[in-house]
N, C-alpha and C positions, 0 to 999 in steps of 0.2 A: 457362700460357705462351701467348703470342700465336700464333695460327695463322699459319704462314708465317714465324715468327721464324727468325733465322739458325741457332739451334741445331737447329731441326727440319730446315732445309735441309741443314746440314752432316751431321746425323745420317742424313738420307735418303740422301745421297751415300755415306756410310760403309756403310749397309746394302746399297746396291746393289753397292758394291765387294766387300763380304764375300760377297754372293750370287754375284757373278761369279767371284771368286777361288775360292770353294768350290763351284763348280758341280758338279764331279765328285763331291765328297763329298755334296752334296745329292742327286744322283742315287742314290747308294748308300742314303741314308736313305729316299728315295722307293721304293726297290725292296725295302723290308722290309714285314713285316706290320704291322697296327695297333698291336701292342705291342712293336715294335722287333726282332723276331726275323727272321732271314733266310728268305726264301721258298725253299721247295724243300729245306730241310735234311733230312738223313736221320738226324741224331742223335736218340737216344731223348729224348722230351720229359719233363722233370722235373715232378713234382707236389708238392703240399704247400707249407707256408711255406718261404721261403728260409732256408738255414742261416746260422749266424753268419759263416762264411767268405764266403758269397755276399753277405751284407749288407756286409761290409767291402770286398770286391773291387769291388762295383757302386758303392758310394758313393765309393770311392777314384778310380775311373775318371771318374765324373761330376764330382767336385771338380777333378781334374787338367785336364779339358777346359775346365771353366768358368773356372778361373784363367788359362788360356792365351788365353781369348777365342775358343776353338774351339766356336762355338755349334752347328754341325752335329753334331760328335761328342758333345757333352754332351747334346743333344736325343735322339740315338740311344740313350742310356743310360736314357731314360725310356719309360714306356708310352704316351706321346702326343707323339711327336716333332713332329708337325705343329703342335700348340698350343705346345709348349715353345720351338721354335726362334725365333720372332719376338721373344719377350721376352728370350731369351738374347742375340740379336743386338743388341737395343736397349740391353742392359746395358753393353756396351762401345762401342756406337755412339752413338746420340743422347743417351744418358745420360752418356757420357764418363767412365765409371768405369774406372780403371786400377789397376795395382799391387795386384791382388786377392790376399789371403791368407786361406785357409780353414782353420780349426782344428777338426777333429772332436772331439766329446766322447765319452763312454762310451755305446755303444748300449744302448737299452732294448728288448730283443727285436729287432724289425725296424726300429725308429725310431732315427735317428741325429741327435742334436743337434749343432749346430756354430755357430761364431762366424765372422764375416766382418769383416775390416779392409781398407780400400781407400782410394783417393784419387779425388776428383772434381775434374777439371781442365777449365777452360773459359776461353779467351782470356786466358791468363796468370794466371788466378786458380785456386787449389787449396785444397781443404779435405778433412780426413779424413772417412771414412765408416765407422761401426762399428755392427754390430747382431748379433743372434742369431736363428737360425731352426732348422728341423729338416726332415728328409726321412724318408720311409718306403719301404722296399724291399718290393716285391710280386713275385709270380710272374706272368709274362706269360701271359695266357689262351690265346693261340694257340701260342706257341713254348715256353713253360715257362721262359724266361729270367728271371733275377733282374733287375728293373728298378726305377728310381726311380718311385714313384707321383707323376705330375706334378700339381702344384698351383702356381699362381703364387706362393703364399706361401713356396715353397721358396726363391725368389730374394730375396724380402723379405717379412717377415711381414705387412706392410700391403697387399700386392698381392692383388687379387682378379681373377676372370675378366674379361677385356676391358680391364684396366688396362695401362699401359705406363709406362716411365721416360723422362724427358726432362730435359736440362740446358740452360739458356739464360735469356734474359730472361723474367721471370715474366709470365704472362698478365695479371695484375692487380697493381697496387701493393699493398703490405702495408697492413693496416688496424689501428688500435688501437680495437677495439670496446669501448665503455663502456656501462654500464647507465644507467638513467634519471637517476641522481644523479652520473654522471661516474666511477663506479668501473670500473677496467679489468677486462675479462673475458678470461681466457685459457683455452685448452684444458687447460693444466696444472692450474689451480685448479678448473676446472669441466669435467671430462672429457666430459660429455654434449654440451657445446657444440662439440666438435671439428668434426664434419661441418657444423654450423650456421655456425660461423665461417668455414670454408672456402667455403661457398656465399655468405655475405655478402661475403667478399672478392672472389669472382669476379663478383658482381653489382654491387657498389657501390664496389669499390676505386678505379675511375677517377672516381667522383663524390665521394669523400671527401677529395680534394686531395693524394694521395700520388704518389710516382713509383716505378715497378717496379724491383726488384733483379734479381740473377742467382741462380738456385737449381736444385738437383736436386729434382724433384717427381714425384709419381705423377699421371699424367693418367688420369682415370677415363673409362670408356666412356660413362657417362651424362652427357649435356650439362647436366643439372640439378645435377650435383655439381661443385664447384670443385676445382682441383688441390690435392693435399695436399703441402705442402712438407716435404722431408726434410733438406736441407742448404742453407744460405744461403751462397753464395760472395761475394756483394756485396750489402750491405743497400740496399734502396730507402728512400725516405722515406715513413713510415707516415702515412696520413690518418686522421683521427679519425671514427669512425662511431658515432653515438649510437643505441642500441636502446631498446626499451621495457622491457627486462628489469629486474628488481630483484635486485641481488647477494645480498641476504639471503634472498629467496624462492628464488632459484636454488640457493643453497647448501643450503637445506633440502630442495629437490626432489632434488638430487644424492644427498644422504644417505638420503632416504626410499626411493628406488627400489632402493638396494643391498640392502634387506632381503629382496627377493624377485626371483628370476631372471625374465627376460623381462617386465620391468615398464616402464611408461611413464606420465608424468604431465605435465599442462599446467595452469598457473594463469593466469587472465585477470582484468582489472579490469572488472567489469560496467559501471561508469559511463562507461568510455571505449572498451572493446574491446581495450585494450593487453595484450599478452602479458607476464606477469610472470616466468614460468619455463617451461622445457621440459627434460625430463630423460628419459633412457632407460637401462635396465640390461639389455643384451642381449648375446648371443654374437656379434652382427654389428654393423655400424655403421649399421644402418637406423634412420631417425628415425620409429619407429612412432607416436610421440606426435603427429606432424603428418601422416604419410603412411599410417598403418595403415588397413586396411579389414577390419573384423571386426564380427560381430554384437554389439551392445551390451547384450543382455539387457534386464532390467527397467528400466534407466535410461531406456529408450525410453518408458516409461510417462508420463514428463513430457510428451512430445509427444502421446501418445495421450490423456492426460487433458485437455490443452488442446483437442484435436480434439473430444472429447465435450462439453466446456463450450461451446466456440464454436458448435457445431452444435445446442445446446439438448437434447442427449441426456441429460446428467447435470449435476449440480452437486456441489460439495464435500460438502454435507450431504444430497444426494439419495440415493436407493437405488442400491446397486451390490452385489447379493447375491454371496456367495463360496461356491459349491457345491464339492463335492469334485472334480468333473470337469465339463468343458463340451465338447460335441461341435459342431464347425462344419464343414459340408460333408465329412462322413465321417471327419474327423480328431478324435481325442479329446485334449484338453489337460488336464494335471494341475497341481497346485500343488506347491511344495516339500514334501518329506517332513516330516511333523510339523505342518503347518499345519492348524489347526482350521477346519472350514467355518463360515460365518456367513451364513445366508440373510437376516439383517436388517442387513447391513453397509451403510454409506454409502460413497461414493466415497473420502472421506478415509481411512476405515478400511481399505478394500481397497488403497489406495495405500500407506499406511504399513506394511501387512503384506506388500505386494507379491503380492497374490492374482492369479494368472494368469487363473483362470476368470472372474472378474468382468469383466476387460477384454475377454476373448474374447466373452462374451455381449453386452456393450454395443456392440462394434464391428460387430455384425451388423445390417445395414440392414433395416428393415421399413417398413410404410406409415406408422407413426408415427415412424420413425427415418430421417432423410434421408441417412445415411452411404452412400457408394459405395466402389468399389475405389480411387477417386482421392482420397478425403477425407484420408487420412493423408498422402499425397504433397503435396497442396495446402497442408495445415497446415505441414508441414516446410519447404516452400520459401517460401511467402508470408509466414508468420508468424515462422519461426525462421531463415530465410535459408540453409538447407541446399541444397546443389547449385547454388549461385549463382556459381560460379567465383571463389572467394575469392582475393585478392591480398595474402597475408600478408607478403611480402618474401622468403620462401623457398618452396621447393616444398611444397605441402600438398594434402591431399584434403579436400574440403568436404562430405563426407557424401552418402549416397544412400538415399532412401526411395522405391523404385519403386512404381508402382501395380500391385498384385498381386491376382489373382483366386484362387478356390479356397482351400484351406487356408492358403496363404501370406498371405492377407489378414489372417487372425487371428494367424498367427505373427508377422507384421510388427508388430502392435500390442503384442506383448510382447518386441520386440527380437530376434526370431529371423527365420526366413524369409529374405528377400532384403535386409533392412536392413543397411547397412554404415556403421560409424562409427570414430572414433578419439578419444583423449582431448581433442584440440583441439576437435572437434565438440561433444562432450558438455559441456565447460567452457563453450562458447558457448551451448549450449542452456540450461544453468542460468542463465547471465548474462541471457539473454533472458527466461526464466521469471520471474525475481525483479524485473526492472526494467520489463518490458513492451516494451522496445525492443531490436531487433536491431542490434548494433554489430559489424560484421565484425572479428574478431580480426586484429591485425597486430603485427609484430615490429620493423618499421622504418617510420618516418613515410612516408606516401604522398606527402608534399610533396617528398621527395628525388628521386623519379623520376616524379612525376605519375601514379601509379597511381590507377585508379578503384576504390574499395572497393565491394563488393557491398552492396545495400540490400534491405530487406524491410519489410513493413507493421508487423511487431511485433504485440503483443497488446493487447487492451483492458485498462484498469485493473482491471476486475472479474476477468477471467481471470487476470491476473498475481497479483492479491492472493490468489486461491484456490490457485494453484500454490505460491506462496511459503509460505502457511500449511500446506499439506499436506506440503511438504518440511520445515518446522519440526517438525511432529508426527512425521515419520519419524525425524528426528535426535534427538528428545527422548524418544520412546516407541515407536518402531517398529524396523524391521530395521537402521537405521543407528545406533541408540542406543549400542551398545558402542563402536563406532569413534569416535563424536563426543563421548564422555564427557569431561568436564573442559575442554571448549572454551567459553570465555565469549563474550559478544557475541551478535549476532543470527545464529543458525546454522540450517542446513537441509541436507537430503541426500536422496539416493535410491540404493539398492543395486541391483545387477544381477548375474546369473550367466548365462553363455551356453553352451549345449551345442554342441560342435563335433564333427563327424563324425571318428571316429578317435581322439578323446581320451577317456581314462578320467575325467578331472577337467574340470569346466567352467572357462571363463575368468571371472576375477573382475573386476567393474566397479563403480565407485563415483563419484558426483559429488556435490559439496556446495558450500555457501557459508558464509562468515563475514564479516559486515559487507560491505565492498566488494571482496571477493576470492572468485572462484569457481574451483574446481579439479575436475579429473576424472582418474581413473587407471584403468589396465587392466593386469592380470597374467595372462598366458597360463597356463592350467591352474592358476590360483590358488585355485579353489574358489568359495565364496559371496562376494558382494560385500564383506561386512564382514571377511572373513578376511585378504585381502591388499591389495586396492585401497583398502579403507577406511582402514586405518592410514596408508597413503601419503598420501592426501588430507588426513587429519587433521593430519599432521605439517607439510604445506605450508601449510594454513590457519592453523595455530598461528603460523607464522613471518610470514605475510602480513597477519594481521588486526590 
């Protein structure tokens, strides 16, 4: 919704009036401890989980106050009245939600499910609002009182910390987002696109030719996220926004990520840089495919191999011995369990088997080796366009390969250390590797808003040819062979697994290409690259090739 729109002004006045009228009640709330208990009470403090009677009584009091629009009293029944009160005030204030009816379900221990039915009314227009949520009753740490454990999702399941509810003229006109062939894209058919479509509407709604409607929406704390519409009271006129996505590839990506929890995938067209698909399967709404910042494991060896080739340190058929261990500046690096050492290995062989020690030994600068702490960073930025402030059309992270000294220099070379990537970055790396040209990925044409896409030198034809051939070998006879099995056409890939502090299982990474499609995926705690991320990428490439 537009800043300063009438709904916000009216809501603001309402909130002030409620604050003024309830000043005494607010003072009472302020004079309690952090978990809602009265200061100075002499009653014996209860311990242990709340009883069934306490759960029923507490939830009943909370529901009763909420239904009446008594935000102060409802907030006082939570363990964080200070955080709860503004959102409860907004519910009946700037959100204009009235006639609230709450129907509790059967408690499951201390958790109470419930359904809400209400009416949203604004300037003579009304629409019903219905949804389901739940709350949990906990024991107050300071007072021992049974209290509602405050989470914004209690008020509405899509609310998160920092969000609020507003009804009024929409911040942006609605959009009809379509794929590259004119197929309509909706969050109902493509759930992963929900946050993406919200952002596209926020950024390009006024450029797509539509007119805003009136709606109840969640306004997110982050300015980079567009409002999430909940109820439309009056439809605006939708403008048509063409994206670079492919409905077929997007459908495959949506299905592929559901196979593994905490997974993300991106597909791009190497010949243009256009994004064909972006999908996430996560417990939150975070677009990790575009915004994630995690160590990419051995998929980073594509960039490292390019660095070695471009600096004359190694070539595809040149020596790259793979010993059992390699020590660099006091830190010892090992290979994956079960990998046979090969002192006579070539760079192609060590690449396709993903030998860590070969790359650690080669990245060490000597008199005959011109590599420095900055070499990997320079290659990543100047050749692959990473860290170049990408303008994809939505919020994205464009990768980070910092110049590192000490053990991190070697760790960076195998995708650990301080390197940070996401599937968008690695799909782009693969696209650059096989074409020799960096084409900044984008989701919406830069002509729509005159964005300046990032540029980079790209790779020589010789370097690109060697990288592409090593990726082909990896897909047909190396660590990616199982995942890429039965894929026709010109194929190549690179696997990766990344060790993360505090995790028992490594993150799974995989990037590959098939003809003019490149894709990369990441599954948190998914194991080896071919275990989880590999099948995701293969499924997407099968649809896109």
